[in-house]
C-alpha positions in Angstrom: 19.7 -15.6 -0.4 16.5 -18.2 0.6 16.5 -21.4 -1.4 13.3 -21.2 -3.0 12.5 -24.8 -2.8 12.3 -24.0 1.1 10.1 -20.9 0.3 7.5 -23.3 -1.2 7.5 -25.6 1.2 7.2 -22.9 4.0 4.3 -21.2 1.9 2.8 -24.8 1.3 2.7 -24.9 5.5 0.6 -20.9 5.3 -3.5 -20.0 5.3 -4.2 -18.9 1.7 -4.5 -15.3 2.8 -1.5 -15.2 3.5 0.4 -16.3 0.4 2.8 -13.3 -0.6 2.0 -14.1 -4.3 4.4 -11.8 -6.0 7.1 -13.5 -3.7 6.0 -17.7 -4.4 5.9 -16.5 -7.9 10.1 -15.1 -7.5 10.5 -18.0 -5.9 9.1 -20.6 -8.5 10.6 -18.2 -11.5 13.8 -18.7 -9.1 14.0 -22.9 -9.4 14.0 -22.4 -13.5 16.0 -19.3 -13.2 19.0 -19.5 -10.7 21.3 -17.6 -12.6 19.3 -14.1 -13.0 19.6 -11.4 -11.2 16.5 -11.5 -8.6 17.5 -8.4 -6.6 16.1 -6.5 -9.0 13.0 -8.3 -9.6 12.4 -7.6 -5.8 13.7 -4.1 -6.5 11.3 -3.5 -9.7 8.2 -5.3 -7.0 9.6 -3.0 -4.4 8.7 0.3 -7.0 5.7 -1.2 -8.7 4.0 -1.4 -4.9 5.3 2.1 -3.5 4.2 3.9 -6.9 0.3 2.3 -6.3 0.0 3.3 -3.1 0.7 7.0 -4.3 -0.6 6.4 -7.2 -4.3 5.3 -4.8 -4.1 7.8 -2.3 -6.6 10.2 -3.7 -9.0 6.9 -4.8 -11.7 6.3 -2.1 -12.5 2.5 -1.2 -15.3 2.3 -2.9 -14.6 3.5 -6.4 -13.4 0.6 -8.1 -13.4 2.1 -11.2 -11.1 4.3 -10.1 -8.9 1.8 -9.1 -8.5 -0.1 -12.7 -7.5 3.2 -13.6 -4.6 4.2 -11.6 -3.1 0.4 -12.1 -3.9 0.4 -16.0 -2.0 3.8 -15.7 0.8 2.4 -13.6 1.4 -1.4 -14.9 0.1 -1.1 -18.3 1.5 2.9 -19.2 4.2 3.8 -17.1 5.7 0.5 -16.6 4.7 -0.8 -19.9 3.2 -4.6 -18.9 1.5 -6.2 -21.5 0.6 -9.4 -23.5 2.9 -10.6 -25.3 0.7 -12.6 -28.4 3.0 -13.3 -30.9 5.5 -15.2 -28.1 3.0 -16.4 -26.8 3.4 -20.3 -26.1 7.0 -19.7 -24.7 8.4 -20.4 -21.4 9.6 -17.0 -20.4 5.9 -15.9 -20.6 5.1 -17.8 -17.4 8.7 -16.9 -15.5 8.2 -13.8 -13.5 11.7 -12.8 -13.5 11.6 -13.0 -17.4 8.1 -10.9 -17.4 9.7 -8.3 -15.2 12.7 -8.4 -17.8 10.8 -8.4 -20.9 7.2 -6.6 -19.2 5.3 -9.5 -21.4 4.1 -11.9 -20.4 1.0 -14.4 -20.4 -2.2 -13.5 -18.1 -1.5 -15.3 -15.5 1.5 -13.7 -15.2 1.1 -10.3 -15.4 -2.1 -11.1 -12.6 0.9 -11.2 -10.5 1.6 -7.6 -10.7 -1.4 -6.3 -10.9 -2.3 -8.2 -7.4 0.8 -7.8 -6.1 -0.2 -3.9 -6.8 -3.8 -4.5 -5.9 -2.8 -5.6 -2.4 -0.2 -3.0 -2.1 -3.2 -0.6 -1.7 -5.4 -2.8 0.4 -7.8 -3.1 -2.0 -10.0 -5.9 -2.8 -8.7 -7.8 -5.5 -8.7 -11.2 -7.1 -7.9 -13.8 -10.4 -10.6 -14.6 -12.4 -10.1 -18.5 -14.0 -12.2 -17.4 -17.1 -12.2 -20.3 -20.0 -9.3 -19.6 -22.3 -7.8 -15.7 -20.4 -7.2 -14.8 -17.0 -8.7 -12.0 -16.2 -8.5 -9.4 -12.8 -11.2 -8.2 -10.8 -11.4 -6.0 -8.9 -14.1 -5.6 -6.2 -16.5 -3.2 -3.3 -18.7 -5.7 -1.3 -21.3 -2.8 0.3 -23.5 -3.9 3.1 -26.7 -2.7 1.3 -25.8 -2.2 -2.6 -24.2 -5.8 -3.1 -21.0 -6.8 -4.7 -20.1 -4.9 -7.6 -16.7 -6.0 -9.5 -14.8 -4.5 -12.1 -13.2 -7.0 -14.9 -10.1 -6.4 -16.2 -8.3 -7.8 -19.2 -4.6 -7.2 -17.7 -3.4 -8.9 -21.4 -4.7 -6.0 -23.1 -2.9 -3.0 -20.5 -5.3 -3.2 -18.4 -8.5 -2.8 -20.4 -12.1 -3.1 -18.4 -14.5 -5.3 -19.7 -18.1 -5.1 -19.9 -20.6 -7.6 -19.7 -21.0 -7.8 -23.6 -17.5 -8.3 -23.8 -17.4 -10.8 -21.2 -20.0 -12.7 -23.2 -18.2 -12.3 -26.6 -15.5 -13.8 -24.8 -17.0 -16.6 -23.5 -18.6 -17.2 -26.4 -15.3 -17.5 -28.5 -13.7 -20.4 -26.4 -17.2 -22.4 -25.4 -19.1 -21.6 -28.3 -22.0 -19.5 -29.8 -24.6 -21.2 -27.0 -22.5 -20.3 -24.0 -24.0 -17.4 -22.4 -22.1 -15.7 -19.1 -22.3 -17.1 -15.8 -21.6 -16.1 -12.4 -19.3 -19.0 -11.6 -17.2 -17.9 -14.7 -16.2 -15.0 -12.1 -15.7 -16.3 -9.0 -12.7 -15.6 -7.4 -9.6 -17.2 -7.7 -7.5 -18.5 -4.4 -3.8 -17.4 -4.5 -3.0 -21.0 -4.9 -5.2 -21.9 -7.8 -3.6 -18.3 -9.3 -0.1 -20.0 -8.5 -1.2 -23.6 -10.0 -2.3 -21.7 -13.3 0.7 -19.9 -13.5 2.5 -23.0 -13.5 0.5 -25.2 -15.0 1.0 -23.3 -18.2 5.1 -24.2 -18.2 3.7 -28.0 -17.3 2.1 -28.3 -20.2 4.3 -26.9 -22.2 7.3 -29.5 -21.3 4.6 -32.0 -22.3 4.1 -30.5 -25.6 7.5 -30.7 -25.8 7.5 -34.2 -24.4 10.0 -33.4 -21.5 8.4 -35.5 -19.0 11.2 -35.1 -16.7 10.1 -31.3 -16.1 6.7 -32.0 -16.4 7.4 -34.5 -13.3 9.8 -31.3 -11.5 7.0 -28.3 -12.4 4.3 -30.8 -10.5 6.6 -31.8 -8.1 7.3 -28.0 -7.4 3.3 -26.9 -7.1 2.9 -29.5 -4.8 5.0 -28.1 -2.3 3.2 -24.7 -2.0 -0.1 -27.1 -2.6 0.1 -30.2 -1.1 -3.7 -30.7 -0.6 -4.4 -30.9 -4.6 -5.3 -34.8 -4.5 -5.5 -33.8 -8.5 -1.4 -32.7 -8.7 -0.8 -35.9 -6.9 -2.2 -38.1 -9.7 -1.0 -36.2 -12.0 2.8 -36.1 -10.6 1.7 -40.4 -10.0 0.6 -40.5 -13.8 4.2 -38.8 -14.6 6.1 -41.1 -11.8 4.6 -44.1 -13.7 6.0 -42.7 -17.7 9.6 -42.5 -16.3 8.9 -46.0 -15.2 9.6 -44.6 -11.0 6.9 -47.6 -9.6 7.4 -46.8 -5.9 6.8 -43.0 -6.4 4.3 -43.6 -8.5 2.6 -45.3 -6.0 3.5 -42.9 -3.3 2.2 -40.3 -5.0 -1.1 -42.3 -5.8 -1.6 -43.0 -2.1 -1.6 -39.7 -1.0 -4.0 -39.1 -4.0 -6.3 -41.6 -2.2 -5.9 -40.5 1.0 -6.7 -36.9 0.8 -9.5 -38.2 -2.0 -10.9 -41.6 -0.3 -14.7 -42.2 -1.3 -16.1 -42.0 -5.1 -15.6 -43.0 -8.7 -12.4 -40.9 -8.8 -10.8 -42.7 -5.8 -11.6 -46.0 -7.6 -10.0 -45.1 -10.4 -6.8 -44.3 -7.7 -7.4 -47.3 -6.6 -6.9 -49.4 -9.5 -3.9 -47.5 -10.6 -2.3 -48.7 -7.0 -3.3 -52.2 -7.9 -1.8 -52.6 -11.4 1.2 -50.7 -9.7 2.0 -53.0 -6.6 1.0 -56.0 -9.2 4.3 -55.2 -11.0 6.4 -54.4 -8.4 5.5 -57.9 -6.9 
């Protein structure tokens, strides 16, 4: 059995396209649930992949509506994965091991299952960082016809969303004057999906005033996303809250190395200067 910390460090060295998103989410889940049955989860993920390939064998590479329907029948239907609105705020909904056990989870946790099945088929799919609600999109880039995509609400078991439904969704979050725009449907990287997954845990720990727990989650995110300047700054803030001044200084300095210019850098330099005065 591999060490999940070492596994995350290794993932942090990979190009984004080579990240196995389900494997990374499983390693993150193991850190919080070291005694959970990892083997059963891996076997289940393998079964999903195998059945997704079998079910998608007759679906053409450009039939994205057919791909969406096959995945909805498999993941939402046969395996019963759906959202958990009654227990939305519970940390289990962001832990892949618990999500696999319960077949319930947050949209982004369910999205990891969907992306796993999409990758097994070699289809084009990605996460969508939609305001207030993570979505999945299946896409088809045709040389003459341009890009097409089907946007899916995995929280609802795989319900495809029309443009009017997407417009209603964005208005529910941003207000009646908000409009659907292309930037809202921009593909997320694998790292960005994993960061959104873990940010759910961090925010819940902060809401519970568990600053050490939030820092531990942030440090684990930095293992697989070591170039994220905002994370280094957040780690600095959390360390400073805990009065870990030397650690906070190292985090701020790393943030500054990644973003050395601009207002953000100026603010970070102010934090470093404040810490130096306290340390001296």
